[in-house]
N, C-alpha and C positions, 0 to 999 in steps of 0.2 A: 051211494057213490060215483063220483065220473070215475073212480080207475084210476085220478092224481098218486104220483109221490110224490113226496116231499123231498127236500131238499136233502145229500145226503152231506157226510160229516168233509168228505173234501171240500165238496161245494162252499160250504161253512168256512175252510181255511182257506180258501185263496179270493174268498169274500174280505175275509181280513188281512189277508196278505195285499192285496187289492186297495184296500181302505186305506195302509199303513203305508203302503206309495204314494197315494193320489195326498197326502199329508205331507212328507216326506219332501216331495218333490214342491208342491207349492211352497211350501216354507224352503227349500234351499236355493230353488230361485226365486225368492225374496230377498231373501238372503243377499245373495250375490250379486242383483239387482244395486238393491240397498248398498252394496258396498263399492259398489263400480259408479254408481251415480252419485255415491257418497249423501243421499236421503236418509241414512241411517234406519232406525226400528221400524218407520211408520212404514217403510216399503214389505220386511220383513214379516212384519204383522198383517200386510195386505197379503200377502202370500197365503199364509200357513190360512188366512178366511178360505182362501181361493180351493186352495186345496182341502181344508173341512165342507166347501160346500159341492167340491168335486167326489169326494167320497161320499157323501151324501146322496147325491145323484146316483152314484154308479150303484148302490147297494143298492137303490129304490128300485132302478130299473133290472138290476135282475133277485130281486123279490119278488117281483110286481108279475110273474110266471107265476109264484107258487099260490099268490091270493086268490 
């Protein structure tokens, strides 16, 4: 064994909070841009997709150090 320790509960909680923030910011930004430009739900959905993608990338970067 190399002596590495796994993530703590606090790290898991911060990971969940950061992922939720990414999705919320992506959705909110897409909604705001969609309403401001009159583009409608397509931009809101695109913002949601960007937020989910950002959450996945952020989670991968944080978890990669434990693999």
